[in-house]
C-alpha angles and dihedrals in degrees: 000000000000089000091051090049090050091052092049091048091049091049091050092052094047098042100082092052094048101037119122124210111310135194108268092200092057090046090054091046093051091046091049089056093046092243113160113223145157126216113235129214091273093054092253123137114247114202130182107210121199103224110172133350107321094342121116133185131204117232130178126202107203118227091205115092119214118212141193125177094287107010135070115187138178121212127227114197132195126170118226108167138027118197113226092217101033094253125085116233116239089251092054093045091050091046091054092047090053091048090050089054090055097047119104090207130021138005139238117259132182117240108179104300096343131091104218124192108221120194117186117205130176109280088235095049115147122253089255093052092047091048091051092049091051090052092047091050092049094048095047095044093046091051090055092046092049095046100040102032104020089220143105102218102111 
């Protein structure tokens, strides 16, 4: 745990110097809700959410807005599982698909060896809506991490 704390502290100190352009509206929304965050090298907002007891969960609010013809959405990411070999077993993949089916918002996606919960909200979502989506992502991803990995590292 002290090593993890040292890494987090180092990342916090380095983040302002490395941060790319970020969305000023999201920054203002997070600040208005009193949400502590850092801005990573991609300009995304990294948040450590306290979920239950001593457990925490990492969540990112992306600065980049995705658009189609009629929709503009912002993504909220939270990791819930890391595969020890890079590939997900069929049982893990099926479990994540079933969990995706039961989610009110978001779905599980595979990014390299990580299962990432991705929630897409309107790009112009209010501070309250963004805050709720962050909490939903953290709770769902932490539940997967706790149940599938038995850890609190993500």
